[in-house]
C-alpha positions in Angstrom: 0.0 0.0 0.0 2.7 2.5 0.9 4.8 1.8 -2.2 1.5 2.0 -4.2 0.8 5.4 -2.6 4.2 6.7 -3.6 3.9 5.4 -7.2 0.3 6.7 -7.4 1.3 10.2 -6.2 4.2 10.2 -8.7 2.0 9.2 -11.5 -0.4 12.0 -10.9 -0.3 14.5 -13.6 2.5 15.5 -15.8 2.3 19.5 -17.5 1.0 26.7 -23.4 4.0 25.8 -25.2 6.5 28.7 -24.8 9.5 29.4 -26.8 12.3 32.0 -26.8 14.0 32.9 -29.9 16.3 35.5 -31.4 15.0 38.7 -32.7 16.5 41.3 -34.8 16.4 45.0 -34.2 16.8 47.5 -37.0 18.3 50.7 -36.0 18.7 53.6 -38.4 22.3 54.7 -38.8 23.3 58.2 -37.7 22.6 60.5 -40.7 22.6 63.8 -38.9 25.8 65.1 -40.6 24.5 65.7 -44.1 21.3 65.7 -46.2 22.8 63.7 -49.0 23.8 60.7 -46.8 22.3 57.4 -47.6 20.3 56.0 -44.7 21.4 52.6 -43.7 20.2 50.1 -41.1 22.1 47.9 -38.8 20.7 44.6 -37.7 21.7 43.6 -34.3 21.0 40.0 -33.4 20.0 39.4 -29.8 21.4 36.1 -28.4 19.1 33.2 -28.8 18.2 31.4 -25.6 17.3 27.8 -26.1 13.9 27.2 -24.6 13.4 23.8 -23.1 10.7 21.8 -24.8 7.9 19.8 -23.3 9.5 16.5 -24.4 12.9 17.4 -23.0 11.3 18.1 -19.6 9.1 14.9 -19.8 12.1 12.8 -20.7 14.3 14.3 -17.9 11.5 13.6 -15.4 11.2 10.0 -16.7 14.9 9.5 -16.3 14.8 10.9 -12.7 11.9 8.7 -11.8 13.4 5.6 -13.5 16.6 6.2 -11.5 14.8 6.8 -8.2 12.6 3.7 -8.5 15.5 1.5 -9.7 17.6 2.5 -6.7 14.8 2.6 -4.1 14.4 -0.4 -1.8 10.7 -1.4 -1.7 11.3 -3.0 1.7 12.8 0.1 3.3 10.2 2.8 2.8 11.5 4.7 5.7 14.9 5.3 4.0 13.3 6.0 0.6 14.2 9.1 -1.4 10.4 9.4 -1.8 10.4 10.6 1.8 12.5 13.7 1.1 11.5 17.3 0.6 14.2 17.5 -2.1 12.6 14.8 -4.1 9.1 16.4 -3.8 10.5 19.8 -4.6 12.0 18.4 -7.8 8.6 16.7 -8.6 6.8 20.0 -8.1 9.3 21.8 -10.4 9.0 19.2 -13.1 5.2 19.3 -13.0 5.1 23.1 -13.1 7.4 23.1 -16.1 5.4 20.4 -17.9 2.2 22.4 -17.3 3.8 25.6 -18.6 5.2 23.9 -21.7 2.1 21.8 -22.6 1.2 22.0 -26.3 -2.2 23.4 -27.2 -3.8 20.0 -27.8 -2.8 19.0 -24.2 -3.6 22.1 -22.2 -6.8 20.8 -20.7 -5.3 17.5 -19.5 -2.1 19.3 -18.5 -4.2 21.6 -16.3 -6.0 18.8 -14.5 -2.7 16.9 -14.1 -1.1 20.0 -12.7 -3.9 20.5 -10.2 -3.5 16.9 -9.1 0.3 17.2 -8.9 0.1 20.2 -6.7 -2.4 18.5 -4.5 0.0 15.6 -4.2 2.8 17.9 -3.2 0.7 19.7 -0.6 -0.5 16.3 0.7 3.0 15.1 1.2 4.1 18.4 2.7 1.3 18.2 5.2 2.8 14.8 6.2 6.4 16.1 6.4 7.2 14.2 3.2 6.7 10.9 5.0 5.1 8.2 2.9 4.1 6.1 6.0 2.2 9.1 7.5 0.6 9.9 4.1 -0.5 6.3 3.6 -2.3 6.4 6.9 -4.3 9.5 6.0 -7.8 8.6 4.7 -7.9 11.8 2.7 -5.8 10.2 0.0 -8.6 7.7 -0.8 -11.4 10.3 -0.7 -9.8 13.3 -2.5 -11.1 13.6 -6.1 -7.7 15.1 -7.2 -6.0 11.8 -6.4 -8.8 9.3 -7.2 -11.4 11.1 -9.2 -12.4 9.6 -12.5 -12.0 12.8 -14.5 -8.5 13.5 -13.0 -7.6 9.9 -13.7 -8.7 10.1 -17.3 -6.9 13.4 -17.8 -3.7 11.9 -16.3 -4.0 8.8 -18.5 -4.4 11.0 -21.7 -1.5 13.2 -20.5 0.8 10.1 -20.1 -0.4 8.6 -23.4 0.5 11.9 -25.2 4.0 11.8 -23.6 4.5 8.2 -24.5 3.4 8.6 -28.1 5.0 12.0 -28.8 8.2 12.3 -26.8 11.0 10.2 -28.2 12.9 8.6 -25.4 16.7 9.0 -25.3 18.6 5.7 -25.5 19.5 5.7 -21.9 15.9 5.7 -20.8 14.5 3.4 -23.5 17.3 0.8 -22.8 16.9 1.0 -19.0 14.4 -1.9 -18.9 16.6 -4.3 -20.8 
Protein backbone atom coordinates (compact mmCIF):
# COMPACT_ATOMS: atom_id res chain seq x y z
CA UNK A 1 0.00 0.00 0.00
CA UNK A 2 2.72 2.46 0.94
CA UNK A 3 4.76 1.79 -2.20
CA UNK A 4 1.54 2.03 -4.24
CA UNK A 5 0.81 5.39 -2.62
CA UNK A 6 4.23 6.69 -3.65
CA UNK A 7 3.90 5.39 -7.17
CA UNK A 8 0.33 6.70 -7.38
CA UNK A 9 1.31 10.16 -6.25
CA UNK A 10 4.22 10.23 -8.70
CA UNK A 11 1.99 9.16 -11.55
CA UNK A 12 -0.42 11.97 -10.88
CA UNK A 13 -0.29 14.48 -13.58
CA UNK A 14 2.53 15.52 -15.81
CA UNK A 15 2.34 19.53 -17.52
CA UNK A 16 0.97 26.69 -23.35
CA UNK A 17 4.01 25.84 -25.24
CA UNK A 18 6.49 28.67 -24.80
CA UNK A 19 9.53 29.41 -26.79
CA UNK A 20 12.29 31.97 -26.79
CA UNK A 21 14.02 32.92 -29.94
CA UNK A 22 16.35 35.47 -31.38
CA UNK A 23 14.97 38.67 -32.69
CA UNK A 24 16.52 41.28 -34.85
CA UNK A 25 16.36 44.97 -34.21
CA UNK A 26 16.76 47.45 -37.03
CA UNK A 27 18.28 50.71 -35.97
CA UNK A 28 18.74 53.57 -38.39
CA UNK A 29 22.34 54.71 -38.80
CA UNK A 30 23.26 58.21 -37.68
CA UNK A 31 22.63 60.48 -40.66
CA UNK A 32 22.59 63.82 -38.87
CA UNK A 33 25.77 65.09 -40.59
CA UNK A 34 24.47 65.68 -44.10
CA UNK A 35 21.31 65.71 -46.18
CA UNK A 36 22.82 63.71 -49.02
CA UNK A 37 23.82 60.72 -46.83
CA UNK A 38 22.27 57.41 -47.64
CA UNK A 39 20.31 56.01 -44.72
CA UNK A 40 21.42 52.55 -43.72
CA UNK A 41 20.17 50.14 -41.14
CA UNK A 42 22.13 47.93 -38.85
CA UNK A 43 20.73 44.60 -37.75
CA UNK A 44 21.68 43.56 -34.27
CA UNK A 45 20.96 39.95 -33.37
CA UNK A 46 19.99 39.35 -29.80
CA UNK A 47 21.38 36.14 -28.36
CA UNK A 48 19.10 33.16 -28.76
CA UNK A 49 18.18 31.41 -25.56
CA UNK A 50 17.27 27.80 -26.14
CA UNK A 51 13.92 27.16 -24.57
CA UNK A 52 13.42 23.75 -23.10
CA UNK A 53 10.74 21.76 -24.80
CA UNK A 54 7.89 19.80 -23.31
CA UNK A 55 9.47 16.51 -24.37
CA UNK A 56 12.88 17.45 -22.97
CA UNK A 57 11.30 18.06 -19.58
CA UNK A 58 9.12 14.94 -19.80
CA UNK A 59 12.15 12.80 -20.67
CA UNK A 60 14.27 14.33 -17.91
CA UNK A 61 11.49 13.61 -15.44
CA UNK A 62 11.15 10.03 -16.71
CA UNK A 63 14.89 9.54 -16.28
CA UNK A 64 14.80 10.88 -12.73
CA UNK A 65 11.85 8.67 -11.78
CA UNK A 66 13.44 5.65 -13.47
CA UNK A 67 16.63 6.22 -11.47
CA UNK A 68 14.76 6.78 -8.20
CA UNK A 69 12.61 3.68 -8.52
CA UNK A 70 15.50 1.53 -9.72
CA UNK A 71 17.60 2.52 -6.71
CA UNK A 72 14.84 2.56 -4.12
CA UNK A 73 14.42 -0.38 -1.77
CA UNK A 74 10.73 -1.36 -1.67
CA UNK A 75 11.30 -3.01 1.70
CA UNK A 76 12.80 0.11 3.27
CA UNK A 77 10.18 2.78 2.82
CA UNK A 78 11.54 4.74 5.75
CA UNK A 79 14.87 5.26 3.98
CA UNK A 80 13.28 5.99 0.60
CA UNK A 81 14.21 9.07 -1.39
CA UNK A 82 10.43 9.41 -1.84
CA UNK A 83 10.41 10.60 1.79
CA UNK A 84 12.54 13.67 1.11
CA UNK A 85 11.51 17.26 0.60
CA UNK A 86 14.20 17.54 -2.09
CA UNK A 87 12.56 14.79 -4.14
CA UNK A 88 9.12 16.38 -3.84
CA UNK A 89 10.49 19.85 -4.64
CA UNK A 90 11.98 18.38 -7.81
CA UNK A 91 8.63 16.71 -8.58
CA UNK A 92 6.82 20.05 -8.11
CA UNK A 93 9.33 21.80 -10.37
CA UNK A 94 8.96 19.19 -13.15
CA UNK A 95 5.16 19.26 -12.96
CA UNK A 96 5.13 23.06 -13.11
CA UNK A 97 7.45 23.12 -16.12
CA UNK A 98 5.42 20.44 -17.93
CA UNK A 99 2.22 22.37 -17.29
CA UNK A 100 3.76 25.60 -18.60
CA UNK A 101 5.19 23.89 -21.69
CA UNK A 102 2.14 21.80 -22.60
CA UNK A 103 1.23 22.03 -26.28
CA UNK A 104 -2.18 23.44 -27.17
CA UNK A 105 -3.76 20.03 -27.75
CA UNK A 106 -2.77 18.96 -24.25
CA UNK A 107 -3.62 22.08 -22.24
CA UNK A 108 -6.84 20.78 -20.65
CA UNK A 109 -5.33 17.48 -19.55
CA UNK A 110 -2.13 19.25 -18.45
CA UNK A 111 -4.19 21.62 -16.32
CA UNK A 112 -5.98 18.79 -14.54
CA UNK A 113 -2.72 16.90 -14.10
CA UNK A 114 -1.08 20.02 -12.69
CA UNK A 115 -3.90 20.50 -10.16
CA UNK A 116 -3.53 16.87 -9.12
CA UNK A 117 0.26 17.15 -8.89
CA UNK A 118 0.13 20.25 -6.72
CA UNK A 119 -2.42 18.53 -4.47
CA UNK A 120 -0.02 15.57 -4.17
CA UNK A 121 2.82 17.91 -3.24
CA UNK A 122 0.68 19.68 -0.62
CA UNK A 123 -0.52 16.31 0.71
CA UNK A 124 3.05 15.11 1.16
CA UNK A 125 4.14 18.45 2.69
CA UNK A 126 1.28 18.15 5.18
CA UNK A 127 2.81 14.81 6.23
CA UNK A 128 6.40 16.11 6.36
CA UNK A 129 7.16 14.18 3.15
CA UNK A 130 6.74 10.92 5.04
CA UNK A 131 5.10 8.20 2.93
CA UNK A 132 4.07 6.15 5.97
CA UNK A 133 2.20 9.09 7.50
CA UNK A 134 0.63 9.92 4.15
CA UNK A 135 -0.50 6.32 3.63
CA UNK A 136 -2.34 6.40 6.93
CA UNK A 137 -4.33 9.51 5.98
CA UNK A 138 -7.82 8.59 4.70
CA UNK A 139 -7.90 11.84 2.70
CA UNK A 140 -5.82 10.18 -0.01
CA UNK A 141 -8.59 7.72 -0.83
CA UNK A 142 -11.35 10.33 -0.72
CA UNK A 143 -9.77 13.33 -2.48
CA UNK A 144 -11.05 13.59 -6.07
CA UNK A 145 -7.74 15.11 -7.20
CA UNK A 146 -6.05 11.79 -6.40
CA UNK A 147 -8.76 9.26 -7.21
CA UNK A 148 -11.45 11.10 -9.19
CA UNK A 149 -12.45 9.62 -12.51
CA UNK A 150 -11.98 12.83 -14.51
CA UNK A 151 -8.55 13.47 -13.01
CA UNK A 152 -7.60 9.86 -13.72
CA UNK A 153 -8.71 10.09 -17.34
CA UNK A 154 -6.86 13.38 -17.83
CA UNK A 155 -3.72 11.89 -16.30
CA UNK A 156 -3.95 8.82 -18.55
CA UNK A 157 -4.40 10.99 -21.67
CA UNK A 158 -1.52 13.16 -20.54
CA UNK A 159 0.75 10.13 -20.10
CA UNK A 160 -0.39 8.60 -23.41
CA UNK A 161 0.48 11.86 -25.18
CA UNK A 162 3.95 11.83 -23.64
CA UNK A 163 4.49 8.16 -24.45
CA UNK A 164 3.40 8.59 -28.08
CA UNK A 165 4.98 11.99 -28.77
CA UNK A 166 8.18 12.28 -26.80
CA UNK A 167 11.01 10.16 -28.17
CA UNK A 168 12.94 8.56 -25.37
CA UNK A 169 16.70 8.99 -25.27
CA UNK A 170 18.58 5.68 -25.54
CA UNK A 171 19.54 5.74 -21.85
CA UNK A 172 15.90 5.67 -20.83
CA UNK A 173 14.54 3.35 -23.52
CA UNK A 174 17.26 0.76 -22.78
CA UNK A 175 16.89 0.95 -18.98
CA UNK A 176 14.43 -1.93 -18.87
CA UNK A 177 16.63 -4.34 -20.84
